[in-house]
MARVOVO-618412 format. One record per residue: x, y, z of N, C-alpha, C, CB in turn; residue number from 0; residue in three letters. Coordinates in steps of 0.02 Angstrom, whole numbers. Atoms other than C-alpha are relative to their C-alpha. Glycine has a CB too. Layout:
BEGIN
+--------+--------+--------+--------+--------+--------+--------+--------+--------+--------+--------+--------+-----+------+
:     nx :     ny :     nz :    cax :    cay :    caz :     cx :     cy :     cz :    cbx :    cby :    cbz : pos : code :
+--------+--------+--------+--------+--------+--------+--------+--------+--------+--------+--------+--------+-----+------+
:      X :      Y :      Z :      X :      Y :      Z :      X :      Y :      Z :      X :      Y :      Z : NUM :  ALA :
...
+--------+--------+--------+--------+--------+--------+--------+--------+--------+--------+--------+--------+-----+------+
//
This chain:
BEGIN
+--------+--------+--------+--------+--------+--------+--------+--------+--------+--------+--------+--------+-----+------+
:     nx :     ny :     nz :    cax :    cay :    caz :     cx :     cy :     cz :    cbx :    cby :    cbz : pos : code :
+--------+--------+--------+--------+--------+--------+--------+--------+--------+--------+--------+--------+-----+------+
:     -3 :    -18 :    -70 :   5298 :   4670 :   4610 :     17 :     74 :     10 :     52 :    -44 :     36 :   0 :  MET :
:    -18 :    -70 :     -7 :   5355 :   4849 :   4574 :    -59 :     43 :     21 :     28 :     26 :    -64 :   1 :  ASP :
:     59 :    -41 :    -14 :   5178 :   4916 :   4587 :    -44 :    -32 :     55 :    -41 :     10 :    -63 :   2 :  LYS :
:     40 :     35 :    -52 :   5120 :   4802 :   4729 :     -8 :     45 :     61 :     34 :    -66 :     20 :   3 :  SER :
:     12 :    -37 :    -62 :   5048 :   4870 :   4890 :     48 :    -23 :     54 :    -74 :    -10 :     24 :   4 :  HIS :
:    -46 :     16 :    -54 :   5165 :   4878 :   5037 :    -39 :    -26 :     60 :     42 :     62 :     20 :   5 :  ARG :
:     33 :     30 :    -59 :   5124 :   4777 :   5193 :     39 :     16 :     63 :     -6 :    -76 :     -9 :   6 :  LEU :
:    -33 :    -14 :    -64 :   5161 :   4808 :   5376 :     15 :    -63 :     40 :    -42 :     47 :     41 :   7 :  SER :
:    -15 :     64 :    -34 :   5164 :   4624 :   5428 :     22 :    -50 :    -53 :    -63 :    -27 :     38 :   8 :  THR :
:    -27 :     46 :     50 :   5261 :   4484 :   5342 :    -47 :    -55 :    -22 :     62 :    -30 :     26 :   9 :  PRO :
:     43 :     56 :     19 :   5126 :   4349 :   5345 :    -63 :      2 :     43 :     37 :    -68 :      8 :  10 :  ILE :
:     64 :      0 :    -35 :   4947 :   4318 :   5400 :      5 :    -43 :     63 :    -56 :    -25 :    -45 :  11 :  VAL :
:      4 :     39 :    -61 :   4903 :   4249 :   5571 :    -26 :    -69 :    -16 :    -44 :     36 :     54 :  12 :  VAL :
:     21 :     69 :     13 :   4887 :   4061 :   5570 :    -52 :    -22 :     50 :     60 :    -47 :      3 :  13 :  ARG :
:     52 :     28 :    -44 :   4744 :   3963 :   5643 :     24 :    -68 :     25 :    -67 :     -6 :    -38 :  14 :  SER :
:    -17 :     66 :    -26 :   4767 :   3812 :   5755 :    -46 :    -54 :    -28 :     -3 :      0 :     76 :  15 :  LEU :
:     44 :     48 :     33 :   4623 :   3731 :   5661 :     34 :    -20 :    -66 :    -71 :     31 :    -13 :  16 :  ASP :
:    -37 :     24 :     58 :   4714 :   3625 :   5531 :    -37 :     12 :    -65 :     16 :    -74 :      7 :  17 :  VAL :
:     39 :     -8 :     61 :   4572 :   3640 :   5406 :     -4 :     73 :    -23 :    -69 :    -27 :     10 :  18 :  ASN :
:      4 :    -71 :     17 :   4576 :   3832 :   5411 :     69 :     31 :    -12 :    -36 :     37 :     54 :  19 :  LYS :
:    -68 :    -25 :      6 :   4765 :   3851 :   5405 :     16 :     14 :    -73 :     51 :    -49 :     30 :  20 :  ASP :
:    -15 :    -14 :     70 :   4814 :   3942 :   5243 :     63 :    -33 :    -25 :      5 :     75 :    -10 :  21 :  PRO :
:    -63 :     32 :     20 :   4982 :   3853 :   5243 :      0 :    -75 :     15 :     58 :     33 :     35 :  22 :  PHE :
:      4 :     73 :     -8 :   4920 :   3675 :   5258 :     29 :    -32 :    -63 :    -74 :    -23 :     12 :  23 :  ARG :
:    -28 :     37 :     57 :   4988 :   3541 :   5141 :    -49 :      0 :    -58 :     18 :    -71 :     21 :  24 :  SER :
:     40 :      3 :     61 :   4924 :   3514 :   4966 :    -63 :    -42 :     10 :     42 :    -28 :    -58 :  25 :  LYS :
:     62 :     38 :     -2 :   4744 :   3459 :   4951 :    -11 :    -35 :    -67 :    -60 :     46 :     17 :  26 :  GLU :
:     11 :     41 :     60 :   4675 :   3337 :   4821 :    -15 :     41 :    -62 :    -55 :    -49 :     13 :  27 :  ASN :
:     20 :    -38 :     58 :   4601 :   3469 :   4707 :     48 :     56 :    -19 :    -68 :     28 :     11 :  28 :  ASN :
:    -48 :    -54 :     14 :   4751 :   3587 :   4711 :     53 :    -22 :    -50 :     32 :     23 :     65 :  29 :  GLU :
:    -52 :     13 :     50 :   4875 :   3599 :   4570 :     68 :     21 :     27 :    -16 :     38 :    -66 :  30 :  GLU :
:    -69 :    -15 :    -20 :   5061 :   3592 :   4606 :     32 :     46 :    -51 :     41 :    -64 :      8 :  31 :  LEU :
:    -38 :    -43 :     45 :   5174 :   3726 :   4534 :     59 :    -39 :    -27 :     22 :     65 :     35 :  32 :  PHE :
:    -58 :     32 :     31 :   5308 :   3668 :   4414 :     60 :     46 :      1 :    -16 :    -20 :    -71 :  33 :  GLY :
:    -61 :    -40 :      1 :   5480 :   3738 :   4375 :     -9 :     69 :    -31 :     54 :    -37 :    -38 :  34 :  PRO :
:     12 :    -66 :     30 :   5402 :   3886 :   4281 :    -11 :     54 :     53 :    -60 :     -3 :    -47 :  35 :  GLU :
:      8 :    -47 :    -56 :   5365 :   3967 :   4450 :     63 :     -4 :     42 :    -65 :    -15 :     43 :  36 :  VAL :
:    -65 :      2 :    -35 :   5528 :   4016 :   4538 :     -7 :     -5 :     76 :     40 :     62 :    -17 :  37 :  PRO :
:     13 :      7 :    -72 :   5470 :   3955 :   4709 :     64 :    -14 :     39 :    -52 :    -55 :     13 :  38 :  TYR :
:    -61 :     18 :    -36 :   5633 :   3873 :   4761 :     51 :     57 :      0 :     31 :    -62 :    -30 :  39 :  LEU :
:    -46 :    -57 :      4 :   5736 :   4021 :   4701 :    -20 :     55 :     48 :      2 :     26 :    -72 :  40 :  SER :
:     24 :    -52 :    -45 :   5627 :   4142 :   4797 :     11 :    -19 :     73 :    -75 :     14 :    -12 :  41 :  ALA :
:    -11 :     24 :    -69 :   5635 :   4036 :   4956 :     74 :      4 :     18 :    -26 :    -72 :      9 :  42 :  ILE :
:    -72 :     -4 :    -13 :   5824 :   4025 :   4941 :     24 :     71 :     13 :     39 :    -29 :    -58 :  43 :  GLY :
:    -18 :    -70 :     -9 :   5842 :   4213 :   4922 :    -27 :     28 :     66 :    -26 :     42 :    -59 :  44 :  ALA :
:     29 :    -23 :    -63 :   5725 :   4245 :   5067 :     35 :    -30 :     61 :    -75 :    -16 :      3 :  45 :  LEU :
:    -37 :     32 :    -55 :   5820 :   4120 :   5177 :     66 :     37 :     12 :     13 :    -75 :    -16 :  46 :  MET :
:    -63 :    -38 :     -8 :   5981 :   4216 :   5142 :    -14 :     65 :     38 :     31 :     15 :    -70 :  47 :  TYR :
:     17 :    -62 :    -35 :   5898 :   4378 :   5195 :    -17 :    -13 :     73 :    -60 :     35 :    -35 :  48 :  LEU :
:     22 :     15 :    -68 :   5820 :   4298 :   5349 :     59 :    -17 :     45 :    -49 :    -57 :     -1 :  49 :  ALA :
:    -56 :     21 :    -43 :   5985 :   4227 :   5410 :     55 :     52 :      6 :     30 :    -64 :    -28 :  50 :  SER :
:    -54 :    -49 :     -2 :   6094 :   4379 :   5375 :    -22 :     71 :     21 :     32 :      4 :    -66 :  51 :  HIS :
:     17 :    -70 :    -15 :   5999 :   4544 :   5386 :    -72 :     11 :     22 :     13 :     41 :    -59 :  52 :  THR :
:     71 :    -10 :    -15 :   5812 :   4518 :   5412 :    -28 :    -56 :     43 :    -40 :      7 :    -64 :  53 :  ARG :
:     26 :     53 :    -43 :   5776 :   4406 :   5563 :    -76 :      4 :     10 :     34 :      3 :     67 :  54 :  PRO :
:     72 :     -8 :     -8 :   5598 :   4474 :   5563 :    -40 :    -44 :    -47 :    -19 :     72 :    -10 :  55 :  ASP :
:     37 :     44 :     47 :   5552 :   4360 :   5417 :     20 :    -73 :      6 :     12 :     24 :    -71 :  56 :  ILE :
:    -26 :     69 :     -3 :   5642 :   4202 :   5473 :    -54 :    -52 :     14 :     54 :     -4 :     53 :  57 :  SER :
:     53 :     49 :    -14 :   5489 :   4115 :   5546 :    -43 :    -12 :    -62 :    -44 :     23 :     59 :  58 :  PHE :
:     45 :      5 :     58 :   5383 :   4152 :   5393 :     33 :    -37 :    -58 :    -21 :     70 :    -22 :  59 :  ASP :
:    -36 :     33 :     54 :   5516 :   4097 :   5269 :      8 :    -74 :     15 :     69 :     33 :    -11 :  60 :  VAL :
:     -7 :     71 :    -19 :   5548 :   3935 :   5364 :    -66 :    -37 :     -5 :     28 :     -6 :     70 :  61 :  ASN :
:     66 :     30 :      7 :   5361 :   3902 :   5367 :    -13 :    -17 :    -73 :    -54 :     48 :     27 :  62 :  LEU :
:     13 :     13 :     71 :   5349 :   3919 :   5177 :     51 :    -48 :    -30 :      2 :     66 :    -38 :  63 :  LEU :
:    -50 :     46 :     26 :   5510 :   3821 :   5149 :    -19 :    -73 :     11 :     68 :     14 :     32 :  64 :  ALA :
:     23 :     68 :    -13 :   5424 :   3667 :   5220 :    -35 :    -30 :    -61 :    -47 :     -2 :     60 :  65 :  ARG :
:     40 :     23 :     57 :   5322 :   3657 :   5059 :     39 :      6 :    -66 :    -65 :     40 :     -5 :  66 :  TYR :
:    -41 :     -7 :     61 :   5468 :   3670 :   4936 :     -8 :    -58 :    -47 :     72 :      8 :     19 :  67 :  SER :
:      6 :     59 :     44 :   5439 :   3495 :   4870 :    -67 :     -3 :    -36 :     10 :    -63 :     40 :  68 :  SER :
:     67 :      1 :     31 :   5255 :   3526 :   4829 :    -36 :     67 :     11 :    -42 :    -58 :     29 :  69 :  ALA :
:     32 :    -65 :    -10 :   5213 :   3713 :   4821 :    -64 :      7 :    -40 :     48 :     56 :    -18 :  70 :  PRO :
:     64 :    -15 :     33 :   5037 :   3769 :   4777 :     -8 :     76 :     -4 :    -60 :    -33 :     37 :  71 :  THR :
:     13 :    -72 :      6 :   4960 :   3939 :   4739 :     -1 :     33 :     69 :    -66 :     12 :    -37 :  72 :  ARG :
:      1 :    -29 :    -67 :   4931 :   3968 :   4926 :     70 :     15 :     26 :    -36 :    -47 :     49 :  73 :  ARG :
:    -69 :     -9 :    -23 :   5115 :   3946 :   4962 :     34 :     56 :    -40 :     40 :    -65 :     -7 :  74 :  HIS :
:    -29 :    -53 :     41 :   5166 :   4058 :   4816 :    -27 :     68 :     21 :    -15 :    -13 :    -76 :  75 :  TRP :
:     29 :    -63 :    -25 :   5047 :   4192 :   4880 :     34 :     21 :     65 :    -76 :     -7 :     11 :  76 :  ASN :
:    -38 :    -16 :    -61 :   5138 :   4181 :   5048 :     67 :     30 :    -15 :      8 :    -62 :     42 :  77 :  GLY :
:    -64 :    -28 :     21 :   5304 :   4213 :   4961 :    -10 :     72 :    -24 :     32 :    -43 :    -57 :  78 :  VAL :
:     13 :    -67 :     25 :   5230 :   4363 :   4872 :    -18 :     48 :     56 :    -57 :     -1 :    -52 :  79 :  LYS :
:     16 :    -43 :    -56 :   5163 :   4429 :   5036 :     63 :     21 :     38 :    -49 :    -36 :     48 :  80 :  GLN :
:    -64 :    -18 :    -32 :   5337 :   4423 :   5114 :     37 :     51 :    -43 :     44 :    -63 :     11 :  81 :  ILE :
:    -34 :    -48 :     43 :   5407 :   4514 :   4962 :    -32 :     70 :      5 :     -2 :    -24 :    -73 :  82 :  LEU :
:     34 :    -65 :     -8 :   5275 :   4651 :   4980 :     18 :     30 :     68 :    -77 :     -9 :     -6 :  83 :  ARG :
:    -21 :    -24 :    -66 :   5320 :   4664 :   5165 :     71 :     30 :     -4 :     -3 :    -57 :     52 :  84 :  TYR :
:    -68 :    -25 :      7 :   5504 :   4684 :   5120 :      2 :     66 :    -38 :     44 :    -52 :    -35 :  85 :  LEU :
:      3 :    -63 :     38 :   5461 :   4818 :   4994 :    -23 :     57 :     44 :    -48 :     -8 :    -60 :  86 :  ARG :
:     24 :    -52 :    -45 :   5369 :   4915 :   5129 :     46 :     15 :     58 :    -66 :    -20 :     26 :  87 :  GLY :
:    -45 :    -10 :    -57 :   5510 :   4898 :   5255 :     73 :      1 :    -23 :    -10 :    -55 :     53 :  88 :  THR :
:    -69 :     -1 :     27 :   5664 :   4930 :   5148 :     47 :     41 :     44 :     -1 :     29 :    -70 :  89 :  MET :
:    -42 :    -41 :    -43 :   5727 :   5058 :   5275 :     16 :    -35 :     66 :    -33 :     66 :     13 :  90 :  ASP :
:    -15 :     38 :    -61 :   5733 :   4925 :   5413 :     59 :    -46 :    -12 :    -62 :    -40 :     23 :  91 :  MET :
:    -56 :     46 :      6 :   5884 :   4818 :   5448 :     38 :     -2 :     66 :     46 :     20 :    -58 :  92 :  GLY :
:    -43 :      3 :    -59 :   6021 :   4779 :   5573 :     54 :     54 :     -6 :     33 :    -71 :      7 :  93 :  LEU :
:    -49 :    -54 :      0 :   6129 :   4928 :   5618 :     45 :     -8 :     61 :    -34 :     70 :     -1 :  94 :  PHE :
:    -48 :      8 :    -55 :   6286 :   4903 :   5722 :     36 :     66 :     11 :     50 :    -57 :    -16 :  95 :  TYR :
:    -32 :    -63 :    -15 :   6356 :   5055 :   5810 :     58 :    -12 :     48 :    -50 :     50 :     30 :  96 :  SER :
:    -58 :      4 :    -45 :   6517 :   5087 :   5905 :    -18 :     39 :     63 :     64 :     29 :    -35 :  97 :  ASN :
:     18 :    -32 :    -63 :   6456 :   5123 :   6081 :     45 :    -24 :     55 :    -74 :    -14 :     17 :  98 :  THR :
:    -44 :     19 :    -56 :   6552 :   5121 :   6242 :    -35 :    -48 :     49 :     22 :     63 :     38 :  99 :  SER :
:     37 :     43 :    -46 :   6414 :   5030 :   6337 :    -18 :    -65 :    -35 :    -64 :     36 :     26 : 100 :  LYS :
:     16 :     65 :     28 :   6412 :   4846 :   6295 :    -50 :    -34 :     46 :     64 :    -43 :     -8 : 101 :  LEU :
:     53 :     31 :    -39 :   6252 :   4766 :   6354 :    -27 :    -60 :    -39 :    -57 :     51 :     16 : 102 :  GLU :
:     24 :     61 :     31 :   6207 :   4586 :   6313 :    -67 :    -19 :     30 :     52 :    -58 :      7 : 103 :  LEU :
:     67 :     18 :    -23 :   6022 :   4541 :   6324 :    -24 :    -59 :    -41 :    -50 :     61 :     -6 : 104 :  ILE :
:     27 :     59 :     35 :   5939 :   4376 :   6281 :    -75 :     -6 :     10 :     34 :    -63 :     25 : 105 :  GLY :
:     72 :     11 :     -2 :   5757 :   4338 :   6241 :    -13 :    -71 :    -26 :    -39 :     53 :    -42 : 106 :  TYR :
:     19 :     66 :     23 :   5672 :   4170 :   6218 :    -76 :     -5 :      0 :     31 :    -56 :     44 : 107 :  ALA :
:     72 :     10 :      3 :   5498 :   4114 :   6172 :    -13 :    -71 :    -24 :    -34 :     52 :    -48 : 108 :  ASP :
:     20 :     67 :     21 :   5408 :   3950 :   6147 :    -74 :      1 :    -17 :     15 :    -53 :     55 : 109 :  ALA :
:     70 :      5 :     20 :   5246 :   3908 :   6061 :    -23 :    -72 :      4 :    -11 :     28 :    -70 : 110 :  GLY :
:     27 :     67 :     -7 :   5147 :   3756 :   6114 :    -44 :    -15 :    -61 :    -40 :     -8 :     65 : 111 :  TYR :
:     38 :     22 :     58 :   5079 :   3665 :   5961 :      0 :     53 :    -55 :    -71 :    -18 :     20 : 112 :  LEU :
:     -5 :    -51 :     53 :   5143 :   3799 :   5840 :     -9 :    -30 :    -69 :     67 :     35 :      5 : 113 :  SER :
:      9 :     35 :     63 :   5140 :   3671 :   5700 :    -55 :    -51 :      9 :     67 :    -34 :    -25 : 114 :  ASP :
:     56 :     45 :    -14 :   4966 :   3594 :   5709 :     -2 :    -61 :    -45 :    -64 :     37 :     -6 : 115 :  PRO :
:      0 :     56 :     46 :   4999 :   3478 :   5561 :     40 :    -59 :     27 :     27 :     21 :    -68 : 116 :  HIS :
:    -44 :     53 :    -27 :   5139 :   3382 :   5648 :     -5 :     -6 :     75 :     71 :     14 :    -21 : 117 :  ASN :
:      7 :      3 :    -73 :   5089 :   3416 :   5829 :     63 :     16 :     37 :    -23 :    -68 :     20 : 118 :  GLY :
:    -63 :    -18 :    -31 :   5254 :   3499 :   5871 :     -2 :     71 :     26 :     58 :     -9 :    -50 : 119 :  ARG :
:     -8 :    -68 :    -26 :   5300 :   3650 :   5973 :     62 :     30 :    -31 :      6 :      0 :     78 : 120 :  SER :
:    -57 :    -34 :     28 :   5425 :   3780 :   5917 :     28 :     49 :     51 :    -19 :     38 :    -65 : 121 :  GLN :
:    -33 :    -47 :    -45 :   5551 :   3887 :   6009 :     41 :     49 :    -41 :     45 :    -36 :     51 : 122 :  THR :
:    -42 :    -49 :     33 :   5651 :   4041 :   5965 :     38 :     40 :     52 :    -42 :     46 :    -45 : 123 :  GLY :
:    -39 :    -41 :    -46 :   5782 :   4153 :   6041 :     31 :     58 :    -38 :     55 :    -42 :     35 : 124 :  TYR :
:    -33 :    -59 :     29 :   5866 :   4321 :   6010 :     48 :     27 :     52 :    -52 :     54 :    -21 : 125 :  LEU :
:    -49 :    -33 :    -42 :   6025 :   4393 :   6084 :     19 :     66 :    -33 :     62 :    -45 :     12 : 126 :  PHE :
:    -19 :    -65 :     25 :   6064 :   4577 :   6067 :     61 :     25 :     38 :    -58 :     51 :      6 : 127 :  THR :
:    -58 :    -34 :    -30 :   6223 :   4675 :   6100 :     -7 :     74 :    -16 :     68 :    -30 :    -27 : 128 :  SER :
:     10 :    -72 :      8 :   6200 :   4861 :   6126 :    -61 :     16 :    -43 :     62 :     32 :    -30 : 129 :  SER :
:     62 :    -13 :     34 :   6025 :   4850 :   6055 :     -6 :    -28 :    -70 :    -11 :     71 :     -3 : 130 :  GLY :
:      1 :     28 :     67 :   6069 :   4759 :   5893 :      5 :    -76 :      4 :     57 :     29 :    -44 : 131 :  THR :
:      1 :     74 :     -1 :   6033 :   4575 :   5858 :     67 :    -28 :    -22 :    -56 :    -27 :    -45 : 132 :  ALA :
:    -63 :     33 :     19 :   6188 :   4466 :   5854 :     -9 :    -75 :    -10 :     53 :     12 :     54 : 133 :  ILE :
:     14 :     71 :      9 :   6111 :   4291 :   5861 :    -74 :    -12 :      7 :     39 :    -43 :     52 : 134 :  SER :
:     71 :     16 :     -2 :   5939 :   4221 :   5825 :    -13 :    -69 :    -27 :    -41 :     51 :    -38 : 135 :  TRP :
+--------+--------+--------+--------+--------+--------+--------+--------+--------+--------+--------+--------+-----+------+
//
Protein backbone atom coordinates (compact mmCIF):
# COMPACT_ATOMS: atom_id res chain seq x y z
CA MET A 1 0.00 0.00 0.00
CA ASP A 2 3.04 2.32 0.29
CA LYS A 3 3.14 2.91 -3.46
CA SER A 4 -0.62 2.95 -4.03
CA HIS A 5 -2.38 5.85 -5.71
CA ARG A 6 -4.10 8.30 -3.41
CA LEU A 7 -7.86 8.77 -3.71
CA SER A 8 -10.08 11.78 -3.08
CA THR A 9 -13.22 9.78 -2.19
CA PRO A 10 -13.44 6.91 0.31
CA ILE A 11 -15.65 4.56 -1.72
CA VAL A 12 -17.46 4.28 -5.03
CA VAL A 13 -21.04 5.41 -5.53
CA ARG A 14 -23.51 2.59 -5.00
CA SER A 15 -26.31 1.67 -7.33
CA LEU A 16 -29.86 1.04 -6.17
CA ASP A 17 -29.96 -1.85 -8.64
CA VAL A 18 -29.11 -4.84 -6.42
CA ASN A 19 -27.49 -6.73 -9.30
CA LYS A 20 -25.08 -3.86 -10.07
CA ASP A 21 -24.14 -3.05 -6.49
CA PRO A 22 -20.39 -3.72 -6.00
CA PHE A 23 -21.01 -4.49 -2.32
CA ARG A 24 -23.72 -7.09 -2.72
CA SER A 25 -23.50 -10.37 -0.82
CA LYS A 26 -21.43 -13.31 -2.00
CA GLU A 27 -22.50 -14.87 -5.27
CA ASN A 28 -22.36 -18.60 -6.09
CA ASN A 29 -19.19 -18.45 -8.17
CA GLU A 30 -17.25 -16.19 -5.78
CA GLU A 31 -14.58 -17.50 -3.46
CA LEU A 32 -14.62 -16.52 0.21
CA PHE A 33 -11.46 -15.18 1.79
CA GLY A 34 -9.99 -17.18 4.63
CA PRO A 35 -7.94 -16.15 7.66
CA GLU A 36 -4.88 -15.48 5.46
CA VAL A 37 -6.47 -12.17 4.41
CA PRO A 38 -6.63 -9.76 7.39
CA TYR A 39 -10.16 -8.56 6.58
CA LEU A 40 -11.48 -8.55 10.15
CA SER A 41 -8.34 -6.87 11.47
CA ALA A 42 -8.56 -4.16 8.82
CA ILE A 43 -12.27 -3.57 9.50
CA GLY A 44 -11.59 -3.33 13.24
CA ALA A 45 -8.81 -0.78 12.74
CA LEU A 46 -10.94 1.25 10.35
CA MET A 47 -13.88 1.18 12.79
CA TYR A 48 -11.61 2.62 15.48
CA LEU A 49 -10.57 5.43 13.15
CA ALA A 50 -14.15 6.07 12.05
CA SER A 51 -15.46 6.36 15.60
CA HIS A 52 -12.62 8.47 17.02
CA THR A 53 -10.96 10.71 14.44
CA ARG A 54 -12.28 10.10 10.93
CA PRO A 55 -16.10 10.35 10.76
CA ASP A 56 -15.79 10.79 6.99
CA ILE A 57 -15.22 7.03 6.56
CA SER A 58 -17.81 5.75 9.05
CA PHE A 59 -20.52 4.96 6.48
CA ASP A 60 -18.09 3.14 4.21
CA VAL A 61 -16.53 1.10 7.01
CA ASN A 62 -19.93 0.11 8.38
CA LEU A 63 -21.01 -0.92 4.89
CA LEU A 64 -17.99 -3.23 4.53
CA ALA A 65 -18.33 -4.54 8.10
CA ARG A 66 -21.65 -6.12 7.13
CA TYR A 67 -19.71 -8.72 5.15
CA SER A 68 -17.24 -9.70 7.89
CA SER A 69 -18.60 -13.23 8.09
CA ALA A 70 -18.18 -13.90 4.36
CA PRO A 71 -15.79 -11.42 2.70
CA THR A 72 -14.96 -11.75 -0.99
CA ARG A 73 -12.45 -10.02 -3.27
CA ARG A 74 -14.96 -7.20 -3.92
CA HIS A 75 -15.18 -6.46 -0.22
CA TRP A 76 -11.39 -6.61 0.24
CA ASN A 77 -11.00 -4.17 -2.67
CA GLY A 78 -13.36 -1.81 -0.81
CA VAL A 79 -11.11 -1.98 2.26
CA LYS A 80 -8.08 -1.21 0.12
CA GLN A 81 -9.90 1.74 -1.44
CA ILE A 82 -10.58 3.22 2.00
CA LEU A 83 -6.90 2.76 2.91
CA ARG A 84 -5.84 4.57 -0.26
CA TYR A 85 -8.27 7.37 0.60
CA LEU A 86 -6.77 7.65 4.09
CA ARG A 87 -3.29 7.78 2.61
CA GLY A 88 -4.35 10.70 0.42
CA THR A 89 -6.00 12.59 3.28
CA MET A 90 -3.49 12.12 6.10
CA ASP A 91 -3.53 15.87 6.80
CA MET A 92 -7.28 15.79 7.55
CA GLY A 93 -8.72 15.18 10.98
CA LEU A 94 -10.64 16.70 13.87
CA PHE A 95 -9.04 19.82 15.31
CA TYR A 96 -10.42 21.32 18.51
CA SER A 97 -9.55 24.95 19.23
CA ASN A 98 -10.03 27.18 22.23
CA THR A 99 -12.38 29.86 20.93
CA SER A 100 -14.51 32.29 22.85
CA LYS A 101 -17.54 31.79 20.60
CA LEU A 102 -19.31 28.53 21.39
CA GLU A 103 -21.73 27.64 18.64
CA LEU A 104 -23.58 24.32 18.57
CA ILE A 105 -24.92 23.23 15.16
CA GLY A 106 -26.69 20.00 14.27
CA TYR A 107 -27.17 18.32 10.89
CA ALA A 108 -29.25 15.29 9.98
CA ASP A 109 -29.85 13.31 6.82
CA ALA A 110 -31.88 10.30 5.80
CA GLY A 111 -31.67 8.04 2.81
CA TYR A 112 -34.73 6.20 1.59
CA LEU A 113 -33.84 2.63 0.63
CA SER A 114 -30.11 3.18 1.23
CA ASP A 115 -29.66 -0.56 1.72
CA PRO A 116 -31.36 -2.12 -1.33
CA HIS A 117 -30.55 -5.68 -0.21
CA ASN A 118 -32.63 -5.48 2.97
CA GLY A 119 -35.06 -2.74 1.90
CA ARG A 120 -34.09 -0.44 4.76
CA SER A 121 -33.51 3.27 5.01
CA GLN A 122 -30.59 4.83 6.84
CA THR A 123 -30.17 8.01 8.84
CA GLY A 124 -27.21 9.98 10.08
CA TYR A 125 -26.48 13.04 12.16
CA LEU A 126 -23.59 15.35 13.02
CA PHE A 127 -23.25 17.89 15.82
CA THR A 128 -20.48 20.47 15.75
CA SER A 129 -19.21 22.83 18.41
CA SER A 130 -17.26 25.84 17.14
CA GLY A 131 -16.91 24.16 13.76
CA THR A 132 -15.52 20.81 14.98
CA ALA A 133 -17.49 17.56 15.10
CA ILE A 134 -18.36 16.41 18.60
CA SER A 135 -20.97 13.71 17.89
CA TRP A 136 -21.88 11.66 14.84
